[in-house]
N, C-alpha and C positions, 0 to 999 in steps of 0.2 A: 504494500500500500504506500502510495506517495505521501510524503510528509505534508501535513496541513501547513499552508503558508503562514498562519499565525505563529505556529511553533518555530518555523524557520526564522521568522522575523525576530521573535523575542530571544531565541537562542543566539542569533547573530549579534543582537544588541548587547547581550550579557557577555559574549565572547570578546567583543571589541572593548567593552568597558573594563574587562578583567585581564586584558592582554598582558600587561606588565606584571601584575601580581601573580597571575597564574604561571607565567614563564619562570619567575623566580622560585615559586613553590616547586614546580616540576624539576627544575635544576637541582634543588636541594635534595629532593627524594631520590633522584637518580644517582647523585653522589653517594648517598647513604647506602643505596642498594648495591653499588659496585664494590663495597668493602668486603673483605673476607668475613666469614661467619665469626661470631663473638668468641666461640670456644677456640678458634685458631688465632684470632686477632689480639685477644686480651692477654695480659700477663698471667703467668701460672698461678700466682696468688689470687688474682681476680677470679679465674676459672674455678679454682678450688673452693673459694667461698660460695660461688654461684651454685655449685652442685654438691656441696658437702652433705646435705641432708637427703640426697637422692638414694634410692635403693641401688645397690652395687651394679646390678645389671643395667639399670637405666643410666647410671653414671658412666658406664663404659660406652654406651651408645652416644650419649650427649657429648662426651669429651673425645671420642675416638681412641680411647685407651682401654686396654684390658690388662689390668695390673701395670706392668711396665712396658708392654708391647703396644705399638701403634697399630690400630685397627682401622681399616678404611672400608667404605666411606663413613664419615660421621653422620649420625642420624639427625633428621630435623627435630628441633625443639620448639614446642608450641607454648606461648605465654597465655595464661588464662587470667583475664581481668574480671572479677566477680563482684556483682552488686548484691550478693546474698545478705539478707537478714530475715528473721521470721516475724518482724512487725508488718512488713508489706506482704499481703496475701499473694501478690504476683511474683514476689521474689523468694518466698519460702521454698518452692520446689528446687531452687538453685543450690540448696545445701549439698545435694548429692551429685551434682553435675561434675565436679572436678574428678572424683574417683572414676566415674563412668568415662570421662574424656581420657584420663590417663590409661585406663584399661584398653580403650580402643586404639590409642596411639601405640601402645606396646604391640598390639596385634599386627601393626603395620611397620614395626621396626623403628618407631619414633618415640619421642618422649614428650611429656607435658608437665608444666609447673604452674602453680598459682602464682602469678607475678605480683598480684596485689588485690586488695579489696577497695571498693569505692563506697562512699556513703550513699544511702538511698532513703529519702524521706517520703512520707505519704501525705500528699496534700489533703486527702480525705480526713486524716487525723488532725491536721493543723488548720483547716479552714476556719477563718474568723478569729484566730488566736495570734499572739505575737510570733509564734514559731513560723507562721506562713510568710513572714517578712524575710526569712532565710531561703525560701523556696526557689525563687528564680535564680539567685546567685549560687545555689547548690549545684546548678548545672556547671558553672565554671570551676567550682571546687572539685566536682567529679572529673572534669576534663583534666585538671591539674593532677588529681590522684591517679588517673589513667597514665598520664605522662610519667609520673614518679614510678609507677609500676613497671612500665616498659623501659625506663631509663637504665635498667641493669644491662640491657643491650646484648642479651645472649639468646635472643629468640629469632626463629626463622619465619614464624607466622603467629597470629594472635586470634584468640576467640574472645568475644565480648559477651558477657553474660549479664543481661539486664533487660528490663521491659518498660518501666513506667515513665512518668511525665518528663522530668528533667534528666533522668538517668540515661536514656538512649541518646539524646542530643549531646550530653556531656561525654559519654563514652565515644561517640562518633567524633566530636571535636578533638578529644584526646588522641584517638587512634590516628586521626589525620596528621597529627604532629609527627607520627611515625609512619608516614605515608609510603615508606619503602617496604612495609610488611604486608603480605597477604593477610586479610582479616575477614572473618566470618562472624556475624552476629547470631546469638543463640537465645531465643525467647523461651518462655515457659507456658504461654497460652492463657486464655481467659477461664475464669471459674464457670461452673455450670450455671444455668439460669435459675434464679430464685424469684423473689417478688419482682414483678415487672417494674420497669423504670417509671411508667405512667402511674402505677399504683403508689409507688414510693413517693412520687412528686405530690400526689393528692394528699397523702398523710402529712407531708411537710407543710403544705399550704394550710391544712386544718390546724396544725400545731401553731403556725404563725398567727392564726386567728384566735387561738386559745380554745379551739373546739375539741382537741384531744390533748392529753398530758404527756409527760416524759415517758411513762411506761409504754404507751401505745406507739409513740414515735420511735423509741428504742427497739421495740419489737419489729416494727416495719423496716427500720434500717438494718437490723440484724438478719432479717429474712432476705433482704436484697444483697447484702455483703456477707456471705455465709461460709466461704471456704477458700481453698487455695486457687490462685489465678487472678488475672486482672479483673477489675470491675467490668460489668458487661455492657455499659453504655459506650457509645463511640466518642470518647473523650480523647485527651492527649495521649494517654498510654496506648490505646488501641489505634489511634492515628499513627503513632510511631511505627507500629508493626505494619500497617498498610504502606507507609512510605519506604520502609526498609525492603519490602517485597518489590515495590516499584523501582527501587535503586539496585536490585539484584544483589543484596547483601546478606540474605538469608539462604538456607536450604529452601528451595521452592515450596510454597504452600505451608510453611511452618507456623505462620503467624497465629492462627486461631484454632489450633488443636489443643483441647483441654489438657491440663497437666497430668491427669490420671488416665488419660486415654492410652491404650496399649502401645501405640506406635510412637509415643512421645520420646521414649528412651532411644528408639532406633533413629529418630530424626536427629537427636543430639549426637549419636554416634556418626550419623551421616555428615554432620557439621565438621567433625574431625577429619573424616575422609576427604571432604571438600577442601578443607584448608591444606591438607597434605598434597592434594593434586595441584593446588595453586603454587606450591613451593617448587614443583618441578620446572626445570628450565623452559620446556616447551609450552607450559601453561602459566608461567610466572605472571601473576596479575596482582601487583600491590594495590592497596586500597586507594592510595593517592592518585593513581592513574585511572582507576575505576570511577571514582567520584569526580567526574569532569562536568563541564557546563551542560551537556545533554542529560547526564544523570540527575543533576539538580533540577533541571526543567521537568524531567519525568516525575520527580517527587512532588513538585509544585502542582503538576497536572493531576496526579493521584489525589492530592489533598483536596483540590477543587471539585473533582468529579465525585468525591464521596462526602462532601460537606464536612470535612475534618476539622480538627481543633484550630481555633484562632491563635493558640499559643505558637503555632508553627510559623506564623508570620514574623515571629521573633526568633524562634529557635533555628529555623532553616536558613535564615539570613546569617546567623552566627556560624552554622555548619559550613555554609558556602564560603564564608570568609576564611575559615580554617583551612580550606583547600585553595585559597588564592582567588576565589570567585566572588564577584560583587553583584548581589541582587538587591532589589528594593521592592516596595509595595506597588510601584507602577508596573513592575513585571507581573506580579500576582494579579493585579487588576486587568491588565491586557489579556492574560491567559483566561481569567474568569469570564471575560466577555465572549469567549469562543469555546470553552470547555463545558460540555453538558453535565448536569447532575444525574448520576446513574444509580444512586442508592438513597434509601430512606431508612436510616438507622438512628435510633434515639441519641441525641435530642432532635434530629431532623425527621423523625418518624417514630413508630411504636416498636419496631423490631430491635432486638439486642444483637450483639455481635455473633452469638451462637446461631441465631436465625439468619444473619448475614452469611455466615460460613455455610450453613445448610443450603442457602439459596444459590450459592456459587462463589461467594467470598472474593478475596483479592484477585484470584486468578481470572475470574469472570470479568472483573472490571478492567484488568490489564489487557486481556484479550480484546475486549470491545474497543478500548482506546487505541491499541496498536492497529486494529483493523480499520479504524476510522482515520488513521494517520495522525492521531493526537498524542502519540508517544514516539520517542526516538527508539527504533529497534536496533540500530547499529551501535550499541553500547556494549562495553565490557560488563560482565557480571562475575560472580564467584563460580559460575557453572560454565562449562565449555559450550553449551547449547544456546547461550545468550538469554535475552529477556523472554523469548518464547517459552523457555522452560518454566517460567513463572506464571504461565497461563493454565497450568495443569494442577490437579488435585492429588495429593499423596494418599496412598492407602497401603496396608500391609497384607501381603498374600504369602502364606506359609512362612511368616516371619521375615519376609523380604519386602523392602519398599518398592512400590511401583507408582508411576504417575499416570493419571488418566485424563483424557479430555473432559472438560467440565460440561460441555453441551449447552443447551438452552437454560435460561433462568428457571429455577425450580419454584420461584415465587416472585412474580413481577410486581408485587406490592413492596418488595424489598430491593431487588436489583432489576434493572432494565437494560436492554441493548442501547447502544449509542444512537440508533435510528429512532428510538421511541423513549427519550429520556423523561425524567420527571420535570426537568427544566432545561431550556436551551443554554443556560449559563451556569457557571460554577456556584458553589455554596457560599463564597465569601465576597464581600464588596468593600472597595475603598471609598471612604467618605472624606471630603476635604472642603474647606471653606475658611471663614474667619475665626473658627475655633481650632484650626490646625488640621492635621491629617489623622485619620482614624480608620478602624476596620469594624465591620459588623458581620456576624454569621447569619446572613440573610436567609439561608435555606431553612433555618429553624423557626423563622418568624412567619406567621400567617400573612398571606398576601395583602389583606386589607389593612395590615398594620405596618407596612413597609415605609410609610411616611407618617411622622408624628410631629405636630406643632403644638406647643403648650408653654405656659410660664415656667421658668426655672425655679427650683428650690436648691440652694447650694449647701453642701455638706463638706465637712473636713474629715469625716471618718465614717466607717460603716455603722459604728455605734450611734452616731447622731441620727442617721437615717432610720435605724430601728426604733429609736426613741420617738421620733416624729411619727412613724407609722403607728406605734402603740398608742400614741396620744390622739390619733385620728386626724392629724394635721395634713395628711396626704390623700385624703378622700376627695380627690378632684383630678382634673386633667393636670399632669405635671411631668416635667422633665427633671429628673433628679441628677444633679451634677455633683459627683463625688470626686474631689480633687486632693492633691498632695499624696497620691498613691503611685507615683511613677518610680522608676529605678533609683533616681538620685534622692527622692524624698524618703522612702522607706523600703526600698527593695522591690517594689511593684508586686504586692501580693494579689492573689486571686480574690475576687469579691463575690464568690459563688453564694455566700450566705444571704446576699441581697435578693436572690432570685425568688424565694417563696413570698416575701412581703410584696414585691412588685407584681408578681403573678396574681396575688390576691386582689390588688387594686385593679389590675387588668380584668380580672374576672367579674368585678363589680361594674364593668362597662366604662371605666375611665380610660382616657388616652394617656399612656404611661411610657416613658423611655428612660434609659440610663445613659449618661455621658460621663466618662471617667478616663483618667490617665493610668488607671490600674488595669488589671486583667480580669476576665470572667471565665477563663479556662475553656476546655473542650466541651464543657457542659452548658455553654451559653444556650439559653432556652428561648421560649416563645416571646419574651419581652424584648423589644428592640433595644439593643445595647451598642452604643458607639464606644468602643474600648481602645486602649493603647493610645489615647490622644497624645499626639506628639507635635511640638515639644511640650513636655510636661509642665505643670504649674510651678513646680519647684525650680525649674530652669527659666522662669519668666515667661512661660507659654501663655497663650490667650485664655486658658481656663481660669487663670488667676485674675482675669478681668470680670468674669461673670458675676452678676449680682442677683439676689432674689427678685423674681418678677420679670426679669428679662425674658422676652419671647424667643424660644429656641426652636429651630426646625431641623429635624433629622429626616433626610429624604434618601431612603434606600434605593429609590428608582433612579433619581438623577445623580446620586452619589455625592450629596452635599451635606454639610454640617455647619449651620449658621446661627449666629445671634442676629436677630432681625432689628439691627440698628443701622443708622446711616454710617458711612465710612468715617465721616468727620467725628461723630459722637463716639464711635468705637475706638478710633485712634487716640482720642483725648481721654478715654477711660483709664484711670490709674491701675497699675498692676498690684494686686494685693500681695502681702507677704504671708508666709506660713505663720499661723498663730504661734506665739512664743511657747505656750504650754505643749503644743504638739511637737514643735521642734525639740524641746527639752526631753520629751518622752521617747521620741524616735531614736532607735539605736541603743536603747538601754534595757538590759535584761535579756534573758533567754539566749545569751550568746551573741546578741546582735552587735555588741561592741566590736567583736572580731571582724565584722563585715564593713566597718567604717570606710576603709579605703575602696572597697568595691562600690559602695554607694557614691563615693566622691568621684570615682573614675568611670562610672558606667556611661556608655554611649546611649543615644536615644533608642527607643523601642524599635524604630524602623531600621536602625543600624545593628540590631540584634542584642541590644543592651549588653554588649560585650564589655568585659572589665579588663581584658588583656591587651587591647589595642591602644 
């Protein structure tokens, strides 16, 4: 299929913009790849330290030594970077992966070592608390921890074990600093379906109105989040997995296989085999060459075609920069105008990711996009068959993995062909105007609510909004402006706790919208929300000018975000300062002091909120 002209145009623009930075990046990784392996290049003391704890047989393979005799050839050594902890349901299964990986490596005459662990926090636990202010920057901490893990420099390939929100982008950014290494990502899959996302949301809204108490709410939440695996809505964690499939960084079809399903272990073993194949000279494919401009565009298209998490308009900008590639929200917007929406998965529909998988899953979407010319097929992947391998579904036959054609959609209320999409445009929309630049997850918002115009009510925190809601002060048409929530202000927390009260107001028939320089996560719901407003209020952005009663118009059709004042009046409006009490409280307690420099140095949301550039 001929490439769609829109993809060709956007990719060419990104390539030209990134020419110098990408060239420098590739030169750096090629120089690293041409060195001798670490066990041959490092000093004897270095090598002895690196392999001191290995089983003797593994040590002989890794060092090419059998007691005092040189043995050839030296076996490949795989570095494992693991995000395991048993607080995150999605990461709990990763506890046993290293032993499985080491066993499989030995069967192929290779070795594997846990190079390091990276922190992994759960936004579901920290929503609405001070801990959430560490969330976004935990991505860069994970990237740095990945770099520390791989800096021992004795590895021929790497496996990245992680699933959730900031973890996968952090692992990917860190892995790209070692772009000379072939790298495969290894997920754990979603939990089985529990209480439906729609039913869970109803109970949350009832709780916000005081109609049910804490016991009923906890019972509902526990029925929704009930076992090992990712949460079953299509938020940031599951969007990560869709994008990794579209980038060719997984074993094909691995994303949404449940942790306890029989072939999950075999898929993990296949990741080891895949990494070892990439190490061979004839197949040598380091991650830094795989993740090129076409690969990044494929990820962007997959995000738009599935109505994925708004967080990735921050994260994938940072990922691209880690590979010397410069993208911005104009690129997402241009693609969104021509990429059809092919899925309806909560919060863009009622289905969960298990239903998405059963209906065809990522492979179906990738096939439809490839056949429509809406993805680059001529890309490198971790598999020799290229991106077409990612259009098939894995299954186990007599204990062996096989991949089968997916065929037609098994539920066209969940996934549809590119010729009959749910919408002719993608799930995300760029908004811009005198309030700055922002994004909205338009696919989750009912069409009748794509445009909201109402008086503003300005808040400095989530708590202020909740208090006003409880006092009945928001029972009217209102655009809630929540500012001082950007990267430099307080680390840009998610404001997902605002969804239930705003949804209640919407349910009463009021015209309601949210405008904020904070985030709303992949769970952005049915309330129109202009998020990631950039530049942020703390950097002197226009949100700092808004006053109570200003008429604000959010237009998801025209792509505008405006305060309806004359240019002269708006220009003359003073820029408010962050309240002293808020400034004093920000960054104090819950470890936030340690992130002071990250807040100080963070780039704009549209620049990936990067803290290392």
